[in-house]
C-alpha positions as CSV (number, residue, x, y, z in Angstrom):
1,M,-8.7,5.9,40.9
2,N,-7.6,9.5,41.0
3,P,-11.0,11.4,40.5
4,D,-9.1,14.4,39.1
5,L,-7.4,12.6,36.3
6,L,-9.3,12.2,33.0
7,S,-7.2,9.2,32.1
8,D,-8.4,7.4,35.2
9,W,-12.0,8.3,34.5
10,L,-11.8,6.9,31.0
11,K,-10.5,3.6,32.4
12,Y,-13.3,3.6,35.0
13,I,-16.2,4.3,32.6
14,N,-14.9,1.5,30.3
15,S,-14.9,-1.1,33.1
16,N,-18.5,-1.5,34.2
17,R,-20.6,-2.2,31.1
18,P,-24.3,-3.1,31.4
19,N,-25.4,-6.6,30.5
20,E,-27.0,-7.0,27.1
21,G,-30.5,-7.0,28.5
22,E,-29.8,-3.7,30.3
23,F,-29.3,-1.7,27.1
24,G,-31.9,0.9,26.0
25,L,-32.8,4.5,26.6
26,D,-35.3,4.0,29.5
27,R,-32.5,3.5,32.0
28,L,-31.1,6.9,31.1
29,H,-34.2,9.0,31.4
30,S,-33.8,9.9,35.1
31,I,-30.2,11.0,34.7
32,F,-31.0,12.8,31.5
33,T,-33.8,14.9,33.0
34,E,-31.5,15.8,35.9
35,I,-28.8,17.0,33.6
36,V,-30.8,18.6,30.7
37,K,-32.9,21.3,32.3
38,K,-33.0,23.4,29.2
39,P,-32.3,22.9,25.4
40,L,-28.7,22.3,24.6
41,A,-28.8,25.1,22.1
42,Q,-31.3,27.3,20.2
43,K,-31.4,24.7,17.5
44,T,-30.1,21.1,17.5
45,I,-29.2,18.8,14.6
46,L,-28.8,15.0,14.8
47,V,-26.6,13.3,12.2
48,G,-27.0,9.5,11.7
49,G,-26.3,7.0,9.0
50,T,-23.6,4.4,8.1
51,N,-20.9,6.5,6.5
52,G,-20.1,10.2,6.1
53,K,-21.6,11.3,9.5
54,G,-18.4,12.9,10.7
55,T,-17.9,14.7,7.4
56,T,-21.4,16.1,7.5
57,V,-20.9,17.3,11.0
58,E,-17.6,18.9,10.2
59,Y,-18.9,20.8,7.1
60,L,-22.0,22.0,8.9
61,Q,-19.9,23.2,11.9
62,S,-17.6,25.1,9.5
63,F,-20.6,26.8,7.8
64,L,-22.2,27.8,11.1
65,I,-19.0,29.1,12.6
66,S,-18.2,31.1,9.5
67,A,-21.6,32.8,9.8
68,G,-20.7,33.9,13.4
69,Y,-22.8,31.3,15.4
70,S,-21.7,29.6,18.5
71,V,-21.6,25.8,17.9
72,G,-21.3,22.8,20.1
73,V,-20.3,19.5,18.4
74,Y,-20.4,16.0,19.8
75,T,-18.9,13.2,17.7
76,S,-17.5,9.7,18.2
77,P,-15.2,7.9,18.3
78,H,-12.1,10.1,18.8
79,L,-8.8,9.5,17.0
80,I,-6.2,10.8,19.5
81,E,-7.7,12.4,22.6
82,F,-11.1,11.9,24.2
83,N,-11.7,15.6,24.3
84,E,-12.0,15.6,20.5
85,R,-15.5,14.2,21.0
86,I,-16.9,17.4,22.7
87,R,-16.0,20.7,21.0
88,I,-17.3,24.3,21.3
89,N,-16.5,26.4,18.2
90,N,-14.2,23.6,17.1
91,I,-12.1,23.8,20.2
92,P,-12.1,20.5,22.3
93,V,-13.3,21.2,25.9
94,D,-10.7,20.8,28.6
95,D,-10.3,17.9,31.0
96,E,-11.8,19.8,34.0
97,K,-15.2,20.3,32.3
98,I,-15.3,16.6,31.3
99,I,-14.3,15.4,34.8
100,R,-16.9,17.7,36.4
101,S,-19.6,16.2,34.2
102,F,-18.4,12.6,34.8
103,K,-18.6,13.2,38.6
104,L,-22.1,14.6,38.3
105,I,-23.2,11.6,36.1
106,D,-21.6,9.1,38.5
107,N,-23.5,10.6,41.4
108,L,-26.8,10.6,39.6
109,K,-26.6,7.1,38.2
110,Q,-27.1,5.3,41.5
111,E,-27.4,1.5,40.6
112,T,-27.7,2.1,36.9
113,R,-24.8,0.7,34.9
114,L,-23.7,3.0,32.1
115,T,-21.6,2.4,29.0
116,Y,-18.6,4.4,28.0
117,F,-20.7,6.0,25.3
118,D,-23.5,6.8,27.8
119,Y,-21.0,8.7,30.0
120,A,-19.5,10.5,27.0
121,T,-22.9,11.5,25.6
122,L,-24.4,12.6,28.9
123,A,-21.2,14.7,29.6
124,A,-21.6,16.4,26.2
125,F,-25.3,17.2,27.1
126,D,-24.2,18.6,30.5
127,I,-21.4,20.7,29.0
128,F,-23.5,22.1,26.2
129,S,-26.4,22.9,28.6
130,Q,-24.0,25.2,30.5
131,E,-23.2,27.2,27.4
132,E,-25.4,29.7,25.5
133,L,-25.1,27.9,22.2
134,D,-26.8,28.8,18.9
135,F,-26.5,25.3,17.5
136,A,-25.6,21.8,18.8
137,I,-24.7,19.2,16.2
138,L,-24.8,15.7,17.6
139,E,-23.5,12.6,15.8
140,I,-25.2,9.3,16.4
141,G,-22.8,6.5,17.2
142,I,-24.2,3.1,16.2
143,G,-27.7,2.7,14.9
144,G,-30.0,5.4,16.3
145,K,-33.0,3.9,18.1
146,Y,-31.1,3.0,21.3
147,D,-28.3,5.6,20.9
148,P,-28.3,8.0,23.9
149,V,-27.9,10.9,21.5
150,N,-31.5,10.1,20.4
151,L,-32.8,11.4,23.7
152,I,-32.6,14.9,22.1
153,N,-35.5,16.3,20.1
154,S,-33.8,17.9,17.1
155,E,-35.0,20.5,14.6
156,V,-33.3,18.6,11.8
157,S,-32.3,15.0,11.5
158,V,-29.8,14.0,8.8
159,I,-29.4,10.3,7.7
160,T,-26.4,10.2,5.4
161,N,-26.9,6.7,3.9
162,I,-27.7,3.2,4.9
163,E,-25.1,0.5,4.3
164,L,-24.3,-2.9,5.8
165,D,-22.3,-2.5,9.0
166,H,-22.6,-3.5,12.6
167,E,-25.0,-6.3,11.5
168,K,-24.6,-8.0,14.9
169,W,-26.4,-5.1,16.6
170,L,-28.5,-3.6,13.8
171,G,-29.7,-6.4,11.7
172,S,-28.6,-8.3,8.6
173,S,-30.5,-6.3,5.9
174,L,-30.6,-2.7,4.8
175,E,-34.3,-2.5,5.8
176,E,-33.5,-3.7,9.3
177,I,-30.6,-1.3,9.7
178,G,-32.7,1.5,8.1
179,S,-35.4,1.0,10.7
180,Q,-32.9,1.4,13.5
181,K,-31.4,4.5,12.0
182,A,-34.8,6.1,11.0
183,A,-35.6,6.3,14.7
184,I,-33.7,9.6,14.9
185,L,-36.3,11.3,12.8
186,K,-38.6,13.5,14.9
187,P,-42.3,14.1,14.6
188,G,-43.1,17.4,12.9
189,K,-39.5,18.2,12.2
190,V,-37.2,18.1,9.1
191,A,-35.5,15.1,7.6
192,I,-32.5,15.3,5.3
193,L,-31.7,12.0,3.5
194,G,-28.2,11.9,2.0
195,S,-28.8,9.1,-0.5
196,E,-31.2,8.6,-3.4
197,K,-31.3,4.9,-2.6
198,M,-32.8,4.9,0.9
199,P,-34.5,1.7,2.3
200,K,-38.2,1.9,2.5
201,S,-38.0,1.6,6.3
202,V,-36.4,5.1,6.2
203,T,-38.5,6.8,3.6
204,R,-41.7,5.4,5.1
205,Q,-40.9,6.7,8.6
206,A,-39.9,10.1,7.2
207,K,-43.2,10.4,5.3
208,E,-45.3,9.3,8.2
209,I,-43.8,11.7,10.9
210,C,-41.7,14.5,9.4
211,S,-43.0,17.9,8.5
212,S,-40.7,18.0,5.4
213,I,-38.2,15.7,3.7
214,Y,-35.2,16.7,1.5
215,Q,-33.5,13.9,-0.3
216,L,-30.3,13.8,-2.3
217,N,-30.8,14.1,-6.1
218,K,-34.5,14.7,-5.6
219,D,-34.8,17.9,-3.6
220,F,-31.2,18.9,-3.6
221,K,-28.8,17.7,-6.3
222,V,-25.2,16.9,-6.8
223,C,-23.7,16.8,-10.3
224,K,-20.3,15.0,-10.4
225,E,-17.9,16.0,-13.2
226,D,-14.3,15.0,-14.1
227,S,-12.5,17.5,-11.9
228,S,-15.3,19.3,-10.0
229,W,-18.8,19.0,-8.7
230,S,-21.9,21.2,-8.5
231,Y,-24.7,21.6,-6.0
232,N,-28.3,22.8,-6.6
233,F,-31.1,23.3,-4.1
234,S,-34.2,24.3,-6.2
235,D,-36.3,25.3,-3.1
236,F,-33.8,28.2,-2.6
237,N,-32.9,28.7,-6.3
238,F,-29.4,28.1,-5.0
239,L,-26.6,26.8,-7.2
240,L,-22.9,26.2,-6.4
241,E,-20.8,25.3,-9.5
242,T,-17.4,23.8,-10.2
243,I,-16.5,23.0,-6.6
244,P,-13.0,21.3,-6.6
245,Y,-12.9,17.7,-5.2
246,G,-11.3,17.5,-1.8
247,N,-10.6,14.5,0.5
248,L,-14.1,14.5,2.1
249,N,-17.3,13.0,0.8
250,I,-19.3,15.3,-1.5
251,D,-22.7,13.8,-0.6
252,S,-22.0,14.6,3.0
253,A,-21.0,18.1,2.0
254,S,-24.3,18.5,0.2
255,C,-26.3,17.3,3.3
256,A,-24.5,20.0,5.3
257,I,-25.2,22.7,2.7
258,T,-28.9,21.7,2.7
259,A,-29.1,21.8,6.5
260,Y,-27.5,25.2,6.6
261,K,-29.9,26.6,4.0
262,L,-32.8,25.3,6.0
263,L,-31.6,26.6,9.3
264,C,-29.9,30.0,8.5
265,E,-30.4,33.1,6.4
266,E,-26.9,34.5,6.6
267,K,-24.9,34.4,3.4
268,I,-21.5,32.7,3.6
269,D,-18.8,31.7,1.2
270,F,-19.4,28.0,1.0
271,R,-16.4,27.4,-1.2
272,K,-14.0,29.1,1.3
273,S,-15.6,27.2,4.2
274,M,-15.3,23.8,2.3
275,E,-11.7,24.5,1.4
276,G,-10.9,25.2,5.0
277,T,-12.7,22.1,6.4
278,F,-10.4,19.3,7.4
279,L,-11.3,16.0,9.1
280,K,-8.5,13.9,10.5
281,G,-8.4,10.3,9.3
282,R,-10.4,10.8,6.1
283,C,-8.1,10.3,3.1
284,D,-5.5,12.4,5.0
285,V,-2.1,12.6,3.3
286,K,0.9,12.7,5.7
287,D,4.4,12.2,4.3
288,N,4.1,9.0,2.1
289,F,1.0,7.8,4.0
290,I,-2.8,8.1,3.2
291,L,-4.7,7.5,6.5
292,D,-8.4,6.7,6.3
293,V,-10.7,5.2,8.9
294,S,-12.8,3.3,6.3
295,H,-14.0,0.0,7.8
296,N,-16.9,-1.2,5.7
297,P,-17.3,-1.9,2.0
298,A,-19.1,1.4,1.2
299,S,-16.4,3.6,2.9
300,I,-13.6,1.6,1.2
301,K,-15.3,2.5,-2.2
302,H,-14.9,6.1,-1.3
303,L,-11.2,5.5,-0.4
304,V,-10.6,3.7,-3.7
305,S,-12.3,6.6,-5.6
306,F,-10.0,9.1,-3.9
307,L,-6.9,7.0,-4.7
308,D,-8.0,6.5,-8.4
309,T,-8.6,10.2,-8.8
310,N,-5.4,11.5,-7.1
311,Y,-2.9,8.7,-7.6
312,K,-3.6,7.3,-11.1
313,N,-1.9,4.0,-11.9
314,K,-0.2,3.9,-8.5
315,S,0.1,0.8,-6.3
316,F,0.3,0.9,-2.5
317,N,1.5,-1.0,0.5
318,A,-1.4,-1.6,2.9
319,I,-1.1,-1.2,6.7
320,F,-4.3,-2.9,7.6
321,A,-6.2,-4.0,10.8
322,T,-9.9,-4.4,11.1
323,M,-12.3,-6.0,13.5
324,S,-13.3,-9.6,12.9
325,E,-17.0,-8.8,12.8
326,K,-16.6,-6.6,9.7
327,D,-17.3,-7.8,6.1
328,N,-13.6,-8.2,5.6
329,L,-14.0,-10.3,2.5
330,S,-15.7,-7.5,0.6
331,I,-13.4,-4.9,2.1
332,I,-10.3,-6.7,0.8
333,K,-11.8,-7.4,-2.6
334,E,-12.8,-3.8,-3.1
335,I,-9.2,-2.5,-2.7
336,S,-6.9,-5.4,-3.5
337,H,-6.3,-4.3,-7.1
338,L,-4.4,-1.3,-5.7
339,I,-2.3,-3.1,-3.1
340,S,1.2,-4.5,-3.9
341,E,1.9,-5.7,-0.4
342,W,-0.3,-6.3,2.7
343,N,0.9,-5.6,6.2
344,I,-1.6,-7.0,8.7
345,C,-1.1,-5.4,12.1
346,S,-1.5,-7.1,15.4
347,I,-3.6,-5.0,17.8
348,E,-4.1,-5.9,21.5
349,D,-7.9,-6.0,21.4
350,S,-10.0,-9.1,21.4
351,R,-12.1,-7.7,18.5
352,F,-9.1,-8.0,16.1
353,D,-7.6,-11.3,14.9
354,A,-4.5,-10.8,12.8
355,N,-3.9,-14.4,12.0
356,S,-7.4,-15.0,10.6
357,L,-7.2,-11.7,8.7
358,K,-3.9,-12.8,7.1
359,L,-5.4,-16.2,6.0
360,L,-8.4,-14.4,4.5
361,T,-6.3,-11.9,2.7
362,Q,-4.0,-14.6,1.3
363,S,-7.0,-16.5,-0.1
364,L,-8.0,-13.4,-2.0
365,T,-4.7,-12.1,-3.4
366,D,-1.4,-13.4,-4.9
367,K,0.5,-10.4,-3.3
368,T,2.8,-10.7,-0.3
369,V,0.8,-10.7,3.0
370,N,2.8,-10.1,6.3
371,I,1.8,-10.0,9.9
372,V,3.5,-7.1,11.7
373,D,3.6,-7.0,15.5
374,T,2.4,-3.4,15.9
375,V,1.0,-0.6,13.8
376,Y,4.1,1.4,14.9
377,S,6.4,-1.2,13.3
378,A,4.5,-1.2,10.1
379,V,4.5,2.6,9.9
380,E,8.2,2.8,10.8
381,R,9.1,0.4,8.0
382,G,6.8,2.1,5.5
383,Y,8.2,5.5,6.4
384,H,11.8,4.5,5.7
385,K,10.9,2.7,2.5
386,G,9.3,5.9,1.2
387,T,6.8,4.0,-0.9
388,P,3.1,5.0,-0.9
389,Q,1.3,3.5,2.2
390,I,-2.4,3.2,2.9
391,V,-3.5,2.9,6.5
392,F,-7.1,1.8,6.9
393,G,-9.5,-0.7,8.6
394,S,-10.6,1.0,11.8
395,F,-10.3,4.1,13.9
396,I,-7.9,2.3,16.2
397,T,-5.6,1.4,13.4
398,V,-5.5,4.9,12.1
399,S,-5.1,6.4,15.6
400,E,-2.1,4.2,16.2
401,A,-0.6,5.2,12.9
402,Y,-0.9,9.0,13.7
403,K,0.8,8.4,17.0
404,A,3.6,6.4,15.3
405,L,4.2,9.1,12.7
406,E,4.4,11.8,15.4
407,K,7.0,9.7,17.3
408,I,9.0,9.1,14.1
409,N,8.9,12.8,13.1
410,I,10.0,13.8,16.7
411,K,13.0,11.4,16.4
412,N,14.0,12.8,13.1
413,R,13.8,16.4,14.4
414,E,16.0,15.4,17.3
415,I,18.6,13.7,15.0
416,N,18.7,16.7,12.7
């Protein structure tokens, strides 16, 4: 391994995972206390939940930067480059800073075995602690209770929603999953709940330990209309009317507005900030493609809503690959009425099984179902057809599609 190459470090940190019994936060405490000698920022916000976490982070970051604050953001997973995970004022940090942090963590860990996510999270902590940040916004990966991000004591914790996903790790019911995710709520601090239908395990935990709770459509409200939406936060006598629909989740936007109002007094132009907020891989339209990282039934519903609103009476070809552990039956059922042809992509990852996914899809639709050897091949074929294509199913699928589109566009520019 070349210790001065980030690509080599990423291979290394992915190669020595702990055994299942070794997971948990206790093993990280000694490293954490060596790295985090002072708060990561003046104020820290944790964002957890099933769907809409990245959107909430992106909107809140945009609001804070527009108010003139310095902001560190940690998210996962990345779409194209690892550096996307750790940003300061929306600029990914450079390889050198990440490598320096990885070297420090590797020296401190001794016999402790760390996950890829442990390294990434601790590196973000180290990098942010070297800066003089006003705010740090940290996205929880999976769950919350055992997520290394949960080592941080935040002023505000946002739980966007609770849906069925990652049942293997978090439990098979919404109550079980909610209990895992509610662990990011901090004693004496603020909770923002981004759904009016939260499991009791979440609302009970919030009432028991939090100083205040703000819940969607109880304490702050969203009114959805035909072509726009409105936001109201009665505690601040604050109303935003006729906000145009964009490609990002409006419930997540409302969580971000609420967090900003609770944390800051500076007046900003929320509409302008929202119009300028973009998150790759969320109903992102490129050429004749719509790329969306939706990978569970709830996020597929948002994708379908976007398509129904913006592409009335259209049908699409699907470029689709998703992990075998997902509720793929529900995912396919949710969107199949919009799909005229399915292209199931083979991906070199043991978590994907294209043949099984093809058989399942064929059992649920009378449309053509193909297996395509790579995402690139599916994108290339869809590009030259010119028909509307939806790419969805996982971050990996969408990441490969972005890379394919970039290569195809470069080829076209060279020809022309």
